[in-house]
PDB file of N, CA, C and O in Angstrom:
ATOM      1  N   MET A   1     129.206 107.082  56.648  1.00  0.00           N
ATOM      2  CA  MET A   1     128.848 107.975  55.566  1.00  0.00           C
ATOM      3  C   MET A   1     128.388 107.155  54.366  1.00  0.00           C
ATOM      4  O   MET A   1     129.057 106.207  53.955  1.00  0.00           O
ATOM      5  N   LYS A   2     127.271 107.521  53.825  1.00  0.00           N
ATOM      6  CA  LYS A   2     126.679 106.797  52.705  1.00  0.00           C
ATOM      7  C   LYS A   2     127.273 107.308  51.394  1.00  0.00           C
ATOM      8  O   LYS A   2     127.355 108.512  51.150  1.00  0.00           O
ATOM      9  N   THR A   3     127.688 106.343  50.551  1.00  0.00           N
ATOM     10  CA  THR A   3     128.250 106.749  49.262  1.00  0.00           C
ATOM     11  C   THR A   3     127.117 106.958  48.264  1.00  0.00           C
ATOM     12  O   THR A   3     126.079 106.298  48.318  1.00  0.00           O
ATOM     13  N   LYS A   4     127.343 107.856  47.393  1.00  0.00           N
ATOM     14  CA  LYS A   4     126.350 108.194  46.373  1.00  0.00           C
ATOM     15  C   LYS A   4     126.453 107.165  45.242  1.00  0.00           C
ATOM     16  O   LYS A   4     127.542 106.918  44.726  1.00  0.00           O
ATOM     17  N   THR A   5     125.320 106.567  44.859  1.00  0.00           N
ATOM     18  CA  THR A   5     125.321 105.614  43.752  1.00  0.00           C
ATOM     19  C   THR A   5     125.079 106.367  42.454  1.00  0.00           C
ATOM     20  O   THR A   5     124.186 107.208  42.354  1.00  0.00           O
ATOM     21  N   THR A   6     125.882 106.047  41.487  1.00  0.00           N
ATOM     22  CA  THR A   6     125.763 106.686  40.188  1.00  0.00           C
ATOM     23  C   THR A   6     124.922 105.820  39.261  1.00  0.00           C
ATOM     24  O   THR A   6     124.602 104.675  39.578  1.00  0.00           O
ATOM     25  N   PHE A   7     124.580 106.367  38.147  1.00  0.00           N
ATOM     26  CA  PHE A   7     123.833 105.627  37.129  1.00  0.00           C
ATOM     27  C   PHE A   7     124.604 104.394  36.694  1.00  0.00           C
ATOM     28  O   PHE A   7     124.026 103.323  36.513  1.00  0.00           O
ATOM     29  N   PHE A   8     125.916 104.549  36.526  1.00  0.00           N
ATOM     30  CA  PHE A   8     126.757 103.435  36.101  1.00  0.00           C
ATOM     31  C   PHE A   8     126.733 102.315  37.138  1.00  0.00           C
ATOM     32  O   PHE A   8     126.705 101.140  36.773  1.00  0.00           O
ATOM     33  N   ASP A   9     126.744 102.660  38.417  1.00  0.00           N
ATOM     34  CA  ASP A   9     126.672 101.650  39.474  1.00  0.00           C
ATOM     35  C   ASP A   9     125.337 100.908  39.442  1.00  0.00           C
ATOM     36  O   ASP A   9     125.291  99.696  39.654  1.00  0.00           O
ATOM     37  N   LYS A  10     124.263 101.633  39.179  1.00  0.00           N
ATOM     38  CA  LYS A  10     122.945 101.008  39.095  1.00  0.00           C
ATOM     39  C   LYS A  10     122.876 100.039  37.911  1.00  0.00           C
ATOM     40  O   LYS A  10     122.308  98.953  38.025  1.00  0.00           O
ATOM     41  N   VAL A  11     123.454 100.437  36.778  1.00  0.00           N
ATOM     42  CA  VAL A  11     123.458  99.567  35.602  1.00  0.00           C
ATOM     43  C   VAL A  11     124.272  98.311  35.876  1.00  0.00           C
ATOM     44  O   VAL A  11     123.839  97.211  35.533  1.00  0.00           O
ATOM     45  N   LEU A  12     125.421  98.454  36.477  1.00  0.00           N
ATOM     46  CA  LEU A  12     126.245  97.287  36.812  1.00  0.00           C
ATOM     47  C   LEU A  12     125.535  96.373  37.795  1.00  0.00           C
ATOM     48  O   LEU A  12     125.620  95.151  37.674  1.00  0.00           O
ATOM     49  N   ASP A  13     124.844  96.938  38.755  1.00  0.00           N
ATOM     50  CA  ASP A  13     124.093  96.135  39.711  1.00  0.00           C
ATOM     51  C   ASP A  13     122.987  95.350  39.010  1.00  0.00           C
ATOM     52  O   ASP A  13     122.751  94.183  39.326  1.00  0.00           O
ATOM     53  N   ARG A  14     122.319  95.985  38.069  1.00  0.00           N
ATOM     54  CA  ARG A  14     121.248  95.306  37.316  1.00  0.00           C
ATOM     55  C   ARG A  14     121.813  94.195  36.443  1.00  0.00           C
ATOM     56  O   ARG A  14     121.201  93.133  36.329  1.00  0.00           O
ATOM     57  N   ILE A  15     122.950  94.417  35.834  1.00  0.00           N
ATOM     58  CA  ILE A  15     123.575  93.398  34.992  1.00  0.00           C
ATOM     59  C   ILE A  15     123.959  92.187  35.830  1.00  0.00           C
ATOM     60  O   ILE A  15     123.843  91.051  35.370  1.00  0.00           O
ATOM     61  N   LYS A  16     124.408  92.418  37.031  1.00  0.00           N
ATOM     62  CA  LYS A  16     124.787  91.316  37.924  1.00  0.00           C
ATOM     63  C   LYS A  16     123.583  90.475  38.324  1.00  0.00           C
ATOM     64  O   LYS A  16     123.732  89.297  38.649  1.00  0.00           O
ATOM     65  N   ARG A  17     122.397  91.064  38.303  1.00  0.00           N
ATOM     66  CA  ARG A  17     121.195  90.352  38.732  1.00  0.00           C
ATOM     67  C   ARG A  17     120.404  89.739  37.579  1.00  0.00           C
ATOM     68  O   ARG A  17     119.263  89.325  37.785  1.00  0.00           O
ATOM     69  N   ILE A  18     120.959  89.666  36.394  1.00  0.00           N
ATOM     70  CA  ILE A  18     120.255  89.072  35.251  1.00  0.00           C
ATOM     71  C   ILE A  18     120.120  87.569  35.478  1.00  0.00           C
ATOM     72  O   ILE A  18     121.088  86.886  35.814  1.00  0.00           O
ATOM     73  N   THR A  19     118.903  87.073  35.289  1.00  0.00           N
ATOM     74  CA  THR A  19     118.628  85.657  35.517  1.00  0.00           C
ATOM     75  C   THR A  19     118.768  84.869  34.211  1.00  0.00           C
ATOM     76  O   THR A  19     118.708  85.445  33.125  1.00  0.00           O
ATOM     77  N   PRO A  20     118.954  83.556  34.320  1.00  0.00           N
ATOM     78  CA  PRO A  20     119.015  82.729  33.101  1.00  0.00           C
ATOM     79  C   PRO A  20     117.739  82.811  32.263  1.00  0.00           C
ATOM     80  O   PRO A  20     117.797  82.713  31.038  1.00  0.00           O
ATOM     81  N   LEU A  21     116.600  82.988  32.908  1.00  0.00           N
ATOM     82  CA  LEU A  21     115.343  83.125  32.163  1.00  0.00           C
ATOM     83  C   LEU A  21     115.342  84.389  31.308  1.00  0.00           C
ATOM     84  O   LEU A  21     114.825  84.377  30.191  1.00  0.00           O
ATOM     85  N   GLU A  22     115.906  85.462  31.812  1.00  0.00           N
ATOM     86  CA  GLU A  22     116.003  86.695  31.035  1.00  0.00           C
ATOM     87  C   GLU A  22     116.948  86.526  29.849  1.00  0.00           C
ATOM     88  O   GLU A  22     116.689  87.054  28.768  1.00  0.00           O
ATOM     89  N   VAL A  23     118.022  85.805  30.046  1.00  0.00           N
ATOM     90  CA  VAL A  23     118.951  85.544  28.943  1.00  0.00           C
ATOM     91  C   VAL A  23     118.266  84.693  27.884  1.00  0.00           C
ATOM     92  O   VAL A  23     118.372  84.978  26.692  1.00  0.00           O
ATOM     93  N   LEU A  24     117.563  83.646  28.315  1.00  0.00           N
ATOM     94  CA  LEU A  24     116.835  82.782  27.377  1.00  0.00           C
ATOM     95  C   LEU A  24     115.784  83.582  26.615  1.00  0.00           C
ATOM     96  O   LEU A  24     115.629  83.408  25.406  1.00  0.00           O
ATOM     97  N   THR A  25     115.072  84.447  27.303  1.00  0.00           N
ATOM     98  CA  THR A  25     114.058  85.277  26.661  1.00  0.00           C
ATOM     99  C   THR A  25     114.673  86.188  25.607  1.00  0.00           C
ATOM    100  O   THR A  25     114.115  86.354  24.522  1.00  0.00           O
ATOM    101  N   PHE A  26     115.801  86.765  25.919  1.00  0.00           N
ATOM    102  CA  PHE A  26     116.473  87.645  24.959  1.00  0.00           C
ATOM    103  C   PHE A  26     116.953  86.861  23.735  1.00  0.00           C
ATOM    104  O   PHE A  26     116.833  87.341  22.608  1.00  0.00           O
ATOM    105  N   VAL A  27     117.491  85.671  23.949  1.00  0.00           N
ATOM    106  CA  VAL A  27     117.951  84.837  22.826  1.00  0.00           C
ATOM    107  C   VAL A  27     116.765  84.450  21.949  1.00  0.00           C
ATOM    108  O   VAL A  27     116.863  84.493  20.723  1.00  0.00           O
ATOM    109  N   LEU A  28     115.648  84.072  22.563  1.00  0.00           N
ATOM    110  CA  LEU A  28     114.452  83.735  21.786  1.00  0.00           C
ATOM    111  C   LEU A  28     113.919  84.942  21.020  1.00  0.00           C
ATOM    112  O   LEU A  28     113.446  84.806  19.892  1.00  0.00           O
ATOM    113  N   LEU A  29     113.995  86.107  21.624  1.00  0.00           N
ATOM    114  CA  LEU A  29     113.595  87.331  20.933  1.00  0.00           C
ATOM    115  C   LEU A  29     114.431  87.531  19.673  1.00  0.00           C
ATOM    116  O   LEU A  29     113.894  87.828  18.606  1.00  0.00           O
ATOM    117  N   LEU A  30     115.736  87.368  19.799  1.00  0.00           N
ATOM    118  CA  LEU A  30     116.610  87.520  18.627  1.00  0.00           C
ATOM    119  C   LEU A  30     116.286  86.492  17.550  1.00  0.00           C
ATOM    120  O   LEU A  30     116.286  86.810  16.361  1.00  0.00           O
ATOM    121  N   ILE A  31     116.010  85.260  17.968  1.00  0.00           N
ATOM    122  CA  ILE A  31     115.682  84.207  16.995  1.00  0.00           C
ATOM    123  C   ILE A  31     114.387  84.531  16.256  1.00  0.00           C
ATOM    124  O   ILE A  31     114.304  84.321  15.046  1.00  0.00           O
ATOM    125  N   PHE A  32     113.382  85.038  16.958  1.00  0.00           N
ATOM    126  CA  PHE A  32     112.103  85.341  16.315  1.00  0.00           C
ATOM    127  C   PHE A  32     112.150  86.619  15.489  1.00  0.00           C
ATOM    128  O   PHE A  32     111.405  86.739  14.516  1.00  0.00           O
ATOM    129  N   ILE A  33     112.993  87.568  15.841  1.00  0.00           N
ATOM    130  CA  ILE A  33     113.097  88.828  15.104  1.00  0.00           C
ATOM    131  C   ILE A  33     113.957  88.668  13.846  1.00  0.00           C
ATOM    132  O   ILE A  33     113.769  89.409  12.882  1.00  0.00           O
ATOM    133  N   PHE A  34     114.877  87.732  13.840  1.00  0.00           N
ATOM    134  CA  PHE A  34     115.826  87.577  12.739  1.00  0.00           C
ATOM    135  C   PHE A  34     115.154  87.431  11.366  1.00  0.00           C
ATOM    136  O   PHE A  34     115.601  88.092  10.429  1.00  0.00           O
ATOM    137  N   PRO A  35     114.119  86.616  11.187  1.00  0.00           N
ATOM    138  CA  PRO A  35     113.483  86.536   9.852  1.00  0.00           C
ATOM    139  C   PRO A  35     112.916  87.869   9.370  1.00  0.00           C
ATOM    140  O   PRO A  35     112.980  88.172   8.179  1.00  0.00           O
ATOM    141  N   PHE A  36     112.365  88.660  10.276  1.00  0.00           N
ATOM    142  CA  PHE A  36     111.841  89.969   9.882  1.00  0.00           C
ATOM    143  C   PHE A  36     112.974  90.899   9.448  1.00  0.00           C
ATOM    144  O   PHE A  36     112.817  91.690   8.517  1.00  0.00           O
ATOM    145  N   TYR A  37     114.095  90.798  10.119  1.00  0.00           N
ATOM    146  CA  TYR A  37     115.273  91.579   9.738  1.00  0.00           C
ATOM    147  C   TYR A  37     115.736  91.189   8.325  1.00  0.00           C
ATOM    148  O   TYR A  37     116.032  92.056   7.504  1.00  0.00           O
ATOM    149  N   ILE A  38     115.795  89.900   8.056  1.00  0.00           N
ATOM    150  CA  ILE A  38     116.227  89.413   6.739  1.00  0.00           C
ATOM    151  C   ILE A  38     115.280  89.917   5.650  1.00  0.00           C
ATOM    152  O   ILE A  38     115.731  90.380   4.603  1.00  0.00           O
ATOM    153  N   VAL A  39     113.986  89.830   5.888  1.00  0.00           N
ATOM    154  CA  VAL A  39     113.013  90.303   4.895  1.00  0.00           C
ATOM    155  C   VAL A  39     113.180  91.795   4.667  1.00  0.00           C
ATOM    156  O   VAL A  39     113.158  92.257   3.526  1.00  0.00           O
ATOM    157  N   PHE A  40     113.346  92.552   5.745  1.00  0.00           N
ATOM    158  CA  PHE A  40     113.476  93.999   5.624  1.00  0.00           C
ATOM    159  C   PHE A  40     114.711  94.394   4.821  1.00  0.00           C
ATOM    160  O   PHE A  40     114.612  95.224   3.918  1.00  0.00           O
ATOM    161  N   ILE A  41     115.871  93.819   5.130  1.00  0.00           N
ATOM    162  CA  ILE A  41     117.073  94.232   4.403  1.00  0.00           C
ATOM    163  C   ILE A  41     117.073  93.721   2.969  1.00  0.00           C
ATOM    164  O   ILE A  41     117.678  94.338   2.092  1.00  0.00           O
ATOM    165  N   ASN A  42     116.400  92.594   2.720  1.00  0.00           N
ATOM    166  CA  ASN A  42     116.388  92.065   1.360  1.00  0.00           C
ATOM    167  C   ASN A  42     115.395  92.791   0.456  1.00  0.00           C
ATOM    168  O   ASN A  42     115.486  92.669  -0.765  1.00  0.00           O
ATOM    169  N   THR A  43     114.453  93.540   1.020  1.00  0.00           N
ATOM    170  CA  THR A  43     113.565  94.333   0.160  1.00  0.00           C
ATOM    171  C   THR A  43     114.311  95.501  -0.466  1.00  0.00           C
ATOM    172  O   THR A  43     113.842  96.085  -1.443  1.00  0.00           O
ATOM    173  N   ALA A  44     115.456  95.841   0.080  1.00  0.00           N
ATOM    174  CA  ALA A  44     116.230  96.973  -0.438  1.00  0.00           C
ATOM    175  C   ALA A  44     117.360  96.536  -1.350  1.00  0.00           C
ATOM    176  O   ALA A  44     118.254  97.329  -1.646  1.00  0.00           O
ATOM    177  N   LYS A  45     117.338  95.286  -1.803  1.00  0.00           N
ATOM    178  CA  LYS A  45     118.412  94.782  -2.661  1.00  0.00           C
ATOM    179  C   LYS A  45     117.857  94.316  -4.003  1.00  0.00           C
ATOM    180  O   LYS A  45     116.692  93.928  -4.100  1.00  0.00           O
ATOM    181  N   PRO A  46     118.692  94.357  -5.034  1.00  0.00           N
ATOM    182  CA  PRO A  46     118.300  93.726  -6.293  1.00  0.00           C
ATOM    183  C   PRO A  46     118.302  92.203  -6.127  1.00  0.00           C
ATOM    184  O   PRO A  46     118.905  91.671  -5.194  1.00  0.00           O
ATOM    185  N   ASN A  47     117.621  91.513  -7.042  1.00  0.00           N
ATOM    186  CA  ASN A  47     117.473  90.057  -6.929  1.00  0.00           C
ATOM    187  C   ASN A  47     118.800  89.328  -6.816  1.00  0.00           C
ATOM    188  O   ASN A  47     118.913  88.389  -6.027  1.00  0.00           O
ATOM    189  N   ILE A  48     119.789  89.724  -7.566  1.00  0.00           N
ATOM    190  CA  ILE A  48     121.065  89.004  -7.571  1.00  0.00           C
ATOM    191  C   ILE A  48     121.741  89.068  -6.202  1.00  0.00           C
ATOM    192  O   ILE A  48     122.370  88.099  -5.779  1.00  0.00           O
ATOM    193  N   LEU A  49     121.618  90.193  -5.512  1.00  0.00           N
ATOM    194  CA  LEU A  49     122.233  90.309  -4.180  1.00  0.00           C
ATOM    195  C   LEU A  49     121.456  89.550  -3.112  1.00  0.00           C
ATOM    196  O   LEU A  49     122.036  89.119  -2.115  1.00  0.00           O
ATOM    197  N   ILE A  50     120.158  89.384  -3.307  1.00  0.00           N
ATOM    198  CA  ILE A  50     119.357  88.629  -2.343  1.00  0.00           C
ATOM    199  C   ILE A  50     119.822  87.182  -2.306  1.00  0.00           C
ATOM    200  O   ILE A  50     119.930  86.585  -1.235  1.00  0.00           O
ATOM    201  N   THR A  51     120.094  86.623  -3.469  1.00  0.00           N
ATOM    202  CA  THR A  51     120.503  85.218  -3.508  1.00  0.00           C
ATOM    203  C   THR A  51     121.983  85.029  -3.223  1.00  0.00           C
ATOM    204  O   THR A  51     122.373  84.004  -2.664  1.00  0.00           O
ATOM    205  N   SER A  52     122.816  85.996  -3.593  1.00  0.00           N
ATOM    206  CA  SER A  52     124.252  85.810  -3.399  1.00  0.00           C
ATOM    207  C   SER A  52     124.731  86.283  -2.025  1.00  0.00           C
ATOM    208  O   SER A  52     125.667  85.703  -1.475  1.00  0.00           O
ATOM    209  N   GLN A  53     124.113  87.322  -1.458  1.00  0.00           N
ATOM    210  CA  GLN A  53     124.533  87.870  -0.166  1.00  0.00           C
ATOM    211  C   GLN A  53     123.303  88.206   0.685  1.00  0.00           C
ATOM    212  O   GLN A  53     123.037  89.384   0.925  1.00  0.00           O
ATOM    213  N   PRO A  54     122.554  87.213   1.142  1.00  0.00           N
ATOM    214  CA  PRO A  54     121.292  87.493   1.825  1.00  0.00           C
ATOM    215  C   PRO A  54     121.439  88.149   3.193  1.00  0.00           C
ATOM    216  O   PRO A  54     120.503  88.806   3.648  1.00  0.00           O
ATOM    217  N   LEU A  55     122.570  87.997   3.860  1.00  0.00           N
ATOM    218  CA  LEU A  55     122.720  88.531   5.215  1.00  0.00           C
ATOM    219  C   LEU A  55     123.382  89.896   5.284  1.00  0.00           C
ATOM    220  O   LEU A  55     123.370  90.536   6.336  1.00  0.00           O
ATOM    221  N   LEU A  56     123.957  90.351   4.185  1.00  0.00           N
ATOM    222  CA  LEU A  56     124.645  91.638   4.198  1.00  0.00           C
ATOM    223  C   LEU A  56     123.658  92.790   4.152  1.00  0.00           C
ATOM    224  O   LEU A  56     122.607  92.703   3.519  1.00  0.00           O
ATOM    225  N   PHE A  57     124.013  93.865   4.831  1.00  0.00           N
ATOM    226  CA  PHE A  57     123.189  95.068   4.824  1.00  0.00           C
ATOM    227  C   PHE A  57     123.291  95.734   3.457  1.00  0.00           C
ATOM    228  O   PHE A  57     124.382  95.769   2.887  1.00  0.00           O
ATOM    229  N   PRO A  58     122.187  96.270   2.900  1.00  0.00           N
ATOM    230  CA  PRO A  58     122.236  96.873   1.565  1.00  0.00           C
ATOM    231  C   PRO A  58     123.043  98.177   1.563  1.00  0.00           C
ATOM    232  O   PRO A  58     123.215  98.825   2.595  1.00  0.00           O
ATOM    233  N   ASP A  59     123.526  98.535   0.382  1.00  0.00           N
ATOM    234  CA  ASP A  59     124.275  99.794   0.242  1.00  0.00           C
ATOM    235  C   ASP A  59     123.379 101.004   0.471  1.00  0.00           C
ATOM    236  O   ASP A  59     123.809 102.001   1.052  1.00  0.00           O
ATOM    237  N   GLY A  60     122.168 100.918   0.025  1.00  0.00           N
ATOM    238  CA  GLY A  60     121.210 102.008   0.196  1.00  0.00           C
ATOM    239  C   GLY A  60     119.803 101.449   0.121  1.00  0.00           C
ATOM    240  O   GLY A  60     119.608 100.284  -0.226  1.00  0.00           O
ATOM    241  N   PHE A  61     118.833 102.270   0.443  1.00  0.00           N
ATOM    242  CA  PHE A  61     117.453 101.810   0.444  1.00  0.00           C
ATOM    243  C   PHE A  61     116.664 102.383  -0.732  1.00  0.00           C
ATOM    244  O   PHE A  61     115.436 102.454  -0.678  1.00  0.00           O
ATOM    245  N   ASN A  62     117.361 102.791  -1.793  1.00  0.00           N
ATOM    246  CA  ASN A  62     116.688 103.345  -2.965  1.00  0.00           C
ATOM    247  C   ASN A  62     115.874 102.293  -3.704  1.00  0.00           C
ATOM    248  O   ASN A  62     114.812 102.597  -4.246  1.00  0.00           O
ATOM    249  N   THR A  63     116.356 101.077  -3.729  1.00  0.00           N
ATOM    250  CA  THR A  63     115.676 100.017  -4.466  1.00  0.00           C
ATOM    251  C   THR A  63     114.438  99.518  -3.741  1.00  0.00           C
ATOM    252  O   THR A  63     113.584  98.867  -4.343  1.00  0.00           O
ATOM    253  N   MET A  64     114.336  99.816  -2.462  1.00  0.00           N
ATOM    254  CA  MET A  64     113.226  99.293  -1.672  1.00  0.00           C
ATOM    255  C   MET A  64     111.874  99.737  -2.219  1.00  0.00           C
ATOM    256  O   MET A  64     110.965  98.917  -2.345  1.00  0.00           O
ATOM    257  N   ILE A  65     111.728 101.002  -2.542  1.00  0.00           N
ATOM    258  CA  ILE A  65     110.451 101.512  -3.037  1.00  0.00           C
ATOM    259  C   ILE A  65     110.101 100.863  -4.371  1.00  0.00           C
ATOM    260  O   ILE A  65     108.946 100.515  -4.618  1.00  0.00           O
ATOM    261  N   GLU A  66     111.094 100.706  -5.217  1.00  0.00           N
ATOM    262  CA  GLU A  66     110.860 100.047  -6.514  1.00  0.00           C
ATOM    263  C   GLU A  66     110.437  98.591  -6.317  1.00  0.00           C
ATOM    264  O   GLU A  66     109.510  98.118  -6.974  1.00  0.00           O
ATOM    265  N   ASN A  67     111.112  97.887  -5.418  1.00  0.00           N
ATOM    266  CA  ASN A  67     110.773  96.488  -5.168  1.00  0.00           C
ATOM    267  C   ASN A  67     109.379  96.336  -4.568  1.00  0.00           C
ATOM    268  O   ASN A  67     108.641  95.423  -4.939  1.00  0.00           O
ATOM    269  N   ILE A  68     109.018  97.212  -3.656  1.00  0.00           N
ATOM    270  CA  ILE A  68     107.684  97.145  -3.057  1.00  0.00           C
ATOM    271  C   ILE A  68     106.623  97.466  -4.106  1.00  0.00           C
ATOM    272  O   ILE A  68     105.560  96.846  -4.117  1.00  0.00           O
ATOM    273  N   GLY A  69     106.895  98.418  -4.980  1.00  0.00           N
ATOM    274  CA  GLY A  69     105.967  98.719  -6.071  1.00  0.00           C
ATOM    275  C   GLY A  69     105.779  97.529  -6.997  1.00  0.00           C
ATOM    276  O   GLY A  69     104.675  97.287  -7.487  1.00  0.00           O
ATOM    277  N   THR A  70     106.844  96.793  -7.237  1.00  0.00           N
ATOM    278  CA  THR A  70     106.756  95.595  -8.080  1.00  0.00           C
ATOM    279  C   THR A  70     105.885  94.534  -7.435  1.00  0.00           C
ATOM    280  O   THR A  70     105.137  93.846  -8.130  1.00  0.00           O
ATOM    281  N   ILE A  71     105.965  94.388  -6.138  1.00  0.00           N
ATOM    282  CA  ILE A  71     105.147  93.395  -5.436  1.00  0.00           C
ATOM    283  C   ILE A  71     103.673  93.683  -5.657  1.00  0.00           C
ATOM    284  O   ILE A  71     102.896  92.758  -5.901  1.00  0.00           O
ATOM    285  N   PHE A  72     103.271  94.944  -5.578  1.00  0.00           N
ATOM    286  CA  PHE A  72     101.858  95.279  -5.700  1.00  0.00           C
ATOM    287  C   PHE A  72     101.381  95.370  -7.140  1.00  0.00           C
ATOM    288  O   PHE A  72     100.197  95.162  -7.406  1.00  0.00           O
ATOM    289  N   SER A  73     102.271  95.675  -8.076  1.00  0.00           N
ATOM    290  CA  SER A  73     101.826  95.896  -9.452  1.00  0.00           C
ATOM    291  C   SER A  73     102.001  94.690 -10.368  1.00  0.00           C
ATOM    292  O   SER A  73     101.301  94.595 -11.376  1.00  0.00           O
ATOM    293  N   ASP A  74     102.896  93.779 -10.061  1.00  0.00           N
ATOM    294  CA  ASP A  74     103.142  92.626 -10.924  1.00  0.00           C
ATOM    295  C   ASP A  74     101.992  91.631 -10.806  1.00  0.00           C
ATOM    296  O   ASP A  74     101.678  91.160  -9.713  1.00  0.00           O
ATOM    297  N   THR A  75     101.368  91.315 -11.934  1.00  0.00           N
ATOM    298  CA  THR A  75     100.206  90.424 -11.916  1.00  0.00           C
ATOM    299  C   THR A  75     100.584  88.979 -11.628  1.00  0.00           C
ATOM    300  O   THR A  75      99.735  88.196 -11.200  1.00  0.00           O
ATOM    301  N   ARG A  76     101.834  88.614 -11.852  1.00  0.00           N
ATOM    302  CA  ARG A  76     102.251  87.233 -11.591  1.00  0.00           C
ATOM    303  C   ARG A  76     102.349  86.929 -10.094  1.00  0.00           C
ATOM    304  O   ARG A  76     102.281  85.765  -9.700  1.00  0.00           O
ATOM    305  N   MET A  77     102.505  87.941  -9.268  1.00  0.00           N
ATOM    306  CA  MET A  77     102.696  87.710  -7.837  1.00  0.00           C
ATOM    307  C   MET A  77     101.381  87.521  -7.085  1.00  0.00           C
ATOM    308  O   MET A  77     101.341  86.783  -6.101  1.00  0.00           O
ATOM    309  N   ARG A  78     100.316  88.165  -7.521  1.00  0.00           N
ATOM    310  CA  ARG A  78      98.999  88.066  -6.887  1.00  0.00           C
ATOM    311  C   ARG A  78      99.094  88.247  -5.377  1.00  0.00           C
ATOM    312  O   ARG A  78      98.651  87.390  -4.612  1.00  0.00           O
ATOM    313  N   TYR A  79      99.667  89.356  -4.958  1.00  0.00           N
ATOM    314  CA  TYR A  79      99.932  89.609  -3.543  1.00  0.00           C
ATOM    315  C   TYR A  79      98.646  89.649  -2.720  1.00  0.00           C
ATOM    316  O   TYR A  79      98.570  89.015  -1.667  1.00  0.00           O
ATOM    317  N   PHE A  80      97.638  90.381  -3.182  1.00  0.00           N
ATOM    318  CA  PHE A  80      96.433  90.569  -2.379  1.00  0.00           C
ATOM    319  C   PHE A  80      95.636  89.276  -2.232  1.00  0.00           C
ATOM    320  O   PHE A  80      95.068  89.029  -1.168  1.00  0.00           O
ATOM    321  N   SER A  81      95.581  88.453  -3.267  1.00  0.00           N
ATOM    322  CA  SER A  81      94.869  87.182  -3.122  1.00  0.00           C
ATOM    323  C   SER A  81      95.642  86.240  -2.194  1.00  0.00           C
ATOM    324  O   SER A  81      95.037  85.478  -1.441  1.00  0.00           O
ATOM    325  N   SER A  82      96.949  86.289  -2.246  1.00  0.00           N
ATOM    326  CA  SER A  82      97.748  85.470  -1.327  1.00  0.00           C
ATOM    327  C   SER A  82      97.574  85.945   0.111  1.00  0.00           C
ATOM    328  O   SER A  82      97.469  85.129   1.026  1.00  0.00           O
ATOM    329  N   LEU A  83      97.543  87.247   0.310  1.00  0.00           N
ATOM    330  CA  LEU A  83      97.326  87.799   1.642  1.00  0.00           C
ATOM    331  C   LEU A  83      95.942  87.406   2.159  1.00  0.00           C
ATOM    332  O   LEU A  83      95.797  87.031   3.322  1.00  0.00           O
ATOM    333  N   PHE A  84      94.935  87.490   1.306  1.00  0.00           N
ATOM    334  CA  PHE A  84      93.579  87.109   1.697  1.00  0.00           C
ATOM    335  C   PHE A  84      93.531  85.638   2.097  1.00  0.00           C
ATOM    336  O   PHE A  84      92.935  85.290   3.117  1.00  0.00           O
ATOM    337  N   ASN A  85      94.158  84.772   1.295  1.00  0.00           N
ATOM    338  CA  ASN A  85      94.188  83.344   1.622  1.00  0.00           C
ATOM    339  C   ASN A  85      94.869  83.090   2.965  1.00  0.00           C
ATOM    340  O   ASN A  85      94.408  82.257   3.744  1.00  0.00           O
ATOM    341  N   SER A  86      95.945  83.791   3.236  1.00  0.00           N
ATOM    342  CA  SER A  86      96.651  83.641   4.515  1.00  0.00           C
ATOM    343  C   SER A  86      95.780  84.080   5.682  1.00  0.00           C
ATOM    344  O   SER A  86      95.762  83.435   6.730  1.00  0.00           O
ATOM    345  N   VAL A  87      95.062  85.176   5.496  1.00  0.00           N
ATOM    346  CA  VAL A  87      94.181  85.662   6.567  1.00  0.00           C
ATOM    347  C   VAL A  87      93.043  84.668   6.823  1.00  0.00           C
ATOM    348  O   VAL A  87      92.695  84.414   7.976  1.00  0.00           O
ATOM    349  N   VAL A  88      92.470  84.111   5.773  1.00  0.00           N
ATOM    350  CA  VAL A  88      91.388  83.141   5.924  1.00  0.00           C
ATOM    351  C   VAL A  88      91.881  81.891   6.642  1.00  0.00           C
ATOM    352  O   VAL A  88      91.236  81.408   7.573  1.00  0.00           O
ATOM    353  N   ILE A  89      93.019  81.371   6.211  1.00  0.00           N
ATOM    354  CA  ILE A  89      93.568  80.163   6.829  1.00  0.00           C
ATOM    355  C   ILE A  89      93.903  80.406   8.295  1.00  0.00           C
ATOM    356  O   ILE A  89      93.615  79.567   9.149  1.00  0.00           O
ATOM    357  N   THR A  90      94.504  81.542   8.584  1.00  0.00           N
ATOM    358  CA  THR A  90      94.848  81.862   9.966  1.00  0.00           C
ATOM    359  C   THR A  90      93.603  82.033  10.818  1.00  0.00           C
ATOM    360  O   THR A  90      93.562  81.578  11.961  1.00  0.00           O
ATOM    361  N   THR A  91      92.588  82.688  10.268  1.00  0.00           N
ATOM    362  CA  THR A  91      91.348  82.917  11.023  1.00  0.00           C
ATOM    363  C   THR A  91      90.664  81.599  11.368  1.00  0.00           C
ATOM    364  O   THR A  91      90.235  81.397  12.503  1.00  0.00           O
ATOM    365  N   PHE A  92      90.564  80.704  10.389  1.00  0.00           N
ATOM    366  CA  PHE A  92      89.868  79.436  10.644  1.00  0.00           C
ATOM    367  C   PHE A  92      90.709  78.460  11.464  1.00  0.00           C
ATOM    368  O   PHE A  92      90.162  77.533  12.062  1.00  0.00           O
ATOM    369  N   SER A  93      92.005  78.649  11.504  1.00  0.00           N
ATOM    370  CA  SER A  93      92.827  77.746  12.304  1.00  0.00           C
ATOM    371  C   SER A  93      92.814  78.131  13.780  1.00  0.00           C
ATOM    372  O   SER A  93      93.184  77.331  14.640  1.00  0.00           O
ATOM    373  N   LEU A  94      92.386  79.363  14.071  1.00  0.00           N
ATOM    374  CA  LEU A  94      92.292  79.783  15.471  1.00  0.00           C
ATOM    375  C   LEU A  94      91.012  79.290  16.041  1.00  0.00           C
ATOM    376  O   LEU A  94      90.726  79.531  17.214  1.00  0.00           O
TER     377      LEU A  94
END
């Protein structure tokens, strides 16, 4: 008599068949995603918390819109010219 395989059995079977290459790939994924995570959570913090607690999750995301507005409106940052320079350098380096 054939036993019925459940979803849980299939998941356990798949976990048992994970290769070292898959583990390495997942670890590399986490390493490459981590800087984007840091940038994202730090856009929602005031400046003092970015420097004192850079890895902690923000209390709320209310400050994020204000901080993003400051990036585009502050003349000292020159965001668009910096972005243009990055695009030019990247294009010519390829």
